[in-house]
VODOMAR-250861 format. One line per 3 residues: their letters; for each residue x, y, z of C-alpha. Coordinates in steps of 0.001 Angstrom, whole numbers, plus 500000, padded with zeros to 6 digits. Example, Ala and Ser with C-alpha at 12.3 -4.5 7.8 and 13.67 -1.06 7.14 Angstrom:
2
AS = 512300,495500,507800 | 513670,498940,507140
This chain:
303
XXX = 110071,559573,720731 | 107313,557688,719877 | 109711,554867,719635
XXX = 111789,555686,723161 | 108680,555719,724485 | 107083,552584,723481
XXX = 110872,551151,724155 | 110746,552335,727229 | 107316,551045,728421
XXX = 107817,547567,726377 | 111474,547350,728967 | 109833,547532,732234
XXX = 107812,544827,731064 | 109927,542461,730101 | 111723,543256,733279
XXX = 108883,542312,735711 | 107654,539570,733074 | 110382,537855,731598
XXX = 110624,534874,734398 | 107206,534010,733768 | 107822,532136,730448
XXX = 110945,531193,727615 | 110077,533287,725277 | 113025,536250,724481
XXX = 113636,538968,721895 | 116210,537769,718694 | 115502,533211,719298
XXX = 115861,532557,716418 | 119243,534986,715840 | 121763,531161,716750
XXX = 118872,528827,715151 | 117344,530712,711210 | 118557,534111,711277
XXX = 117055,534980,708431 | 113041,534374,710693 | 112353,537513,711253
XXX = 112984,538989,707846 | 111433,536442,705795 | 108355,537000,707598
XXX = 108406,540218,707097 | 109153,540105,703235 | 106310,538252,702831
XXX = 103636,540570,705155 | 104949,543323,702978 | 104806,542306,699737
XXX = 100729,541210,700656 | 100422,544833,702308 | 101284,545726,698955
XXX = 098674,543743,697218 | 096322,544564,699831 | 096823,547203,703179
XXX = 093825,545679,704475 | 095832,542493,705372 | 097964,543935,707738
XXX = 094129,544536,710555 | 093500,540615,708890 | 096474,539731,710516
XXX = 096659,542173,713715 | 093260,540327,714256 | 094157,536623,713199
XXX = 096714,536442,716231 | 094537,537746,718741 | 091919,535130,717908
XXX = 095135,532890,718189 | 096650,534199,721583 | 092474,534210,723598
XXX = 091923,530388,722274 | 094183,528182,723813 | 096837,530763,724190
XXX = 100103,531642,721512 | 099746,528531,720054 | 099129,528934,716329
XXX = 096080,526721,716318 | 093941,529464,714218 | 095678,528542,711719
XXX = 095043,524820,711742 | 092362,523197,709144 | 089122,521925,709795
XXX = 089070,517891,708533 | 086184,515604,708234 | 086295,514713,711945
XXX = 086699,518039,713372 | 085974,522014,712962 | 088466,524280,714085
XXX = 089153,527444,715156 | 089169,529002,712111 | 086068,528383,710731
XXX = 083816,528486,714280 | 081031,531270,713201 | 083933,534614,715389
XXX = 086695,533648,712846 | 084807,532362,709243 | 084395,534538,706973
XXX = 085530,537263,708743 | 089502,535964,709869 | 091651,536353,706765
XXX = 095819,536716,706004 | 096443,533017,706336 | 097847,532705,702818
XXX = 100823,534863,704190 | 101219,532868,707114 | 101954,529638,704530
XXX = 104148,531910,702083 | 106718,532753,705120 | 106224,529301,706510
XXX = 106994,527453,703374 | 110462,529648,702799 | 111185,529136,706693
XXX = 111114,526119,705730 | 113185,526071,703087 | 116034,527762,704635
XXX = 115995,526321,708382 | 113207,522661,707759 | 111442,522463,711447
XXX = 113180,525642,713725 | 110515,528849,713345 | 107136,528225,714413
XXX = 103573,528768,712893 | 102511,531123,716665 | 106003,532822,715991
XXX = 105179,533880,712326 | 102043,534998,713275 | 102799,537126,716089
XXX = 106468,538118,713773 | 103033,539299,710878 | 101039,540928,713414
XXX = 104159,543156,714256 | 104841,543797,711232 | 101528,544777,709787
XXX = 101268,547480,712984 | 104385,548847,711648 | 103378,548611,708352
XXX = 100286,550193,708761 | 101269,552441,712036 | 104893,553678,712376
XXX = 105259,551769,715355 | 107565,549084,715638 | 108086,546735,719124
XXX = 109708,543492,719397 | 108837,540580,719706 | 110082,537983,722463
XXX = 109728,534374,720627 | 109923,530818,721672 | 106634,529987,721006
XXX = 105563,526463,719792 | 102882,525145,717799 | 099572,523449,719462
XXX = 098399,520423,718150 | 093795,520953,718934 | 091745,523601,718182
XXX = 088157,523429,718135 | 085560,525609,716821 | 083914,525280,720433
XXX = 086123,526802,722051 | 086534,530284,719664 | 083207,530738,720310
XXX = 083503,530207,724286 | 086932,532658,724329 | 086419,535245,722074
XXX = 084871,538826,722838 | 081032,538736,721651 | 079914,540959,719641
XXX = 077206,542100,722183 | 079942,542378,725149 | 079146,545479,727066
XXX = 082402,547244,728754 | 081615,544809,731968 | 081673,541476,730046
XXX = 085235,542869,728467 | 086896,543734,731272 | 086195,539854,732196
XXX = 086800,537946,729213 | 090231,540382,729372 | 090776,539775,732511
XXX = 090479,535732,732595 | 093421,535982,730374 | 095117,538153,732469
XXX = 095155,541427,731167 | 093478,544527,732371 | 090606,546827,731623
XXX = 093167,549447,730441 | 094876,546742,728198 | 091281,545989,727266
XXX = 090528,549606,726468 | 093774,549826,724293 | 093142,545787,721803
XXX = 089196,546196,721779 | 088872,546253,718919 | 084853,545875,717440
XXX = 081570,543936,716635 | 078904,545235,715817 | 076804,548171,714713
XXX = 075142,549875,717597 | 072088,551965,718653 | 073920,554549,719885
XXX = 076140,555099,716810 | 075715,559264,715056 | 072561,558876,713589
XXX = 074076,560310,710324 | 077254,557760,710237 | 074737,554895,711086
XXX = 072920,556019,708023 | 075700,556012,705257 | 077097,552625,707067
XXX = 073570,551201,705820 | 073653,552235,702272 | 077185,550474,701805
XXX = 075644,547397,703909 | 071883,547067,702617 | 069966,544416,704794
XXX = 069649,541431,702671 | 073337,541982,701543 | 074821,538179,700403
XXX = 078561,539177,699769 | 080650,538101,702364 | 083918,539732,700635
XXX = 081324,543384,701240 | 083196,545460,703496 | 083239,548794,705111
XXX = 086465,550745,707403 | 086532,550694,710963 | 088009,553729,711337
XXX = 086113,556095,709278 | 089366,558707,709678 | 091947,557026,708900
XXX = 091476,553484,707729 | 094212,552476,706501 | 096780,553730,709294
XXX = 096811,552341,712674 | 096797,555117,714511 | 093873,556729,717170
XXX = 091031,557711,714542 | 089775,554926,716271 | 089341,556640,719817
XXX = 087695,559598,718080 | 085447,558159,716429 | 083910,555707,719825
XXX = 084423,559151,721625 | 082091,560826,718754 | 079872,558086,718643
XXX = 080891,556948,715397 | 082430,553499,717256 | 081426,550338,714503
XXX = 080060,547665,717098 | 078525,547437,720481 | 081751,546003,721908
XXX = 083566,549927,720791 | 080813,551360,721932 | 080318,550515,725568
XXX = 083154,552351,726177 | 081747,555014,726315 | 079510,553757,729329
XXX = 082248,553638,731675 | 083605,556167,733568 | 086849,554090,734288
XXX = 086806,553093,730363 | 085397,556680,728484 | 088250,558611,729974
XXX = 091046,555765,728648 | 088929,556589,725538 | 089342,559948,725954
XXX = 093078,559371,726700 | 094334,558203,723431 | 091973,560014,720980
XXX = 094216,562399,722372 | 097609,561723,723102 | 098272,559470,719954
XXX = 101940,559160,721522 | 101220,557316,724776 | 098682,555190,722445
XXX = 100872,553717,720695 | 103419,552577,722762 | 100992,551737,725230
XXX = 099242,549247,722759 | 103187,547958,721231 | 103337,547301,724993
XXX = 099951,545428,725345 | 100142,543269,722322 | 104032,542263,723853
XXX = 101839,541245,726922 | 099290,539568,725013 | 101537,537819,722865
XXX = 102251,536008,725649 | 099051,534363,727372 | 099801,530932,727495
XXX = 102419,530011,725709 | 103959,526962,724512 | 107905,526796,725206
XXX = 110173,524301,725588 | 109172,520439,724790 | 105888,521008,724601
XXX = 103880,521311,721501 | 105815,521202,718045 | 106885,523077,715128
XXX = 104208,522450,712339 | 106336,521546,709009 | 103187,523122,707759
XXX = 101045,525981,709405 | 097562,524277,708886 | 097948,520669,709309
XXX = 099450,518769,712340 | 102297,517052,712478 | 101827,513037,711463
């Protein structure tokens, strides 16, 4: 039933918005039929070794789409003359999963070279991460092409700051064509908030002591079900256990607080909304047709 509800919402969205860009489900069916299977295999193998990679790939897709659109620019490496998005403060050192994209791209170049874009690989990988960690699958319209520019400064100016309040978050998402409701659906958090439940804050401080220099130390953002993509995030926020300011701020506005409560109490509805919002986000500023390129190596712009 969950899949049917998600499918119905996605179909409605695609009918209304499908003409806005040239993406389509099954774009590679004739040119590289194994494309989505190869990506899913790479994600699954990485997930078996580290379940946290799913969250990393989902976040990477979000960070890609909010800077220059979903063009794979977040994957480009910095050079001696340019600091790329991946090395901006919002992304480095927290963004991870690049090796999964590299693995999928390498396999696809061996099967059908110069066909599948890095931007599409990342969109597929995000969907596969959702499916593996949340048991929710959805179709990904594809046909994106890769961008050729990646600037650290643009990541810093386009991604929601960790201290964003609900008004700022609403505006940032609106700038990308996403509604406040979609912001709540897609929202993640970015910093410890003073409105945290006191006992929970104490526990987090013990796990991340002041002065710690280990960049690999992580704590779960969802204390209830940290390895499962579900409504547990909203239960936490509703209970003042949101990890960051941009989580807990959702409870400071009547409309967003109501959506948090709705999502916390209805897993099926939230799952369907999440799938639809992911598809819509995945169409932000895409390059299609003859725009951009198909990178041979996701880390480097073609010569």
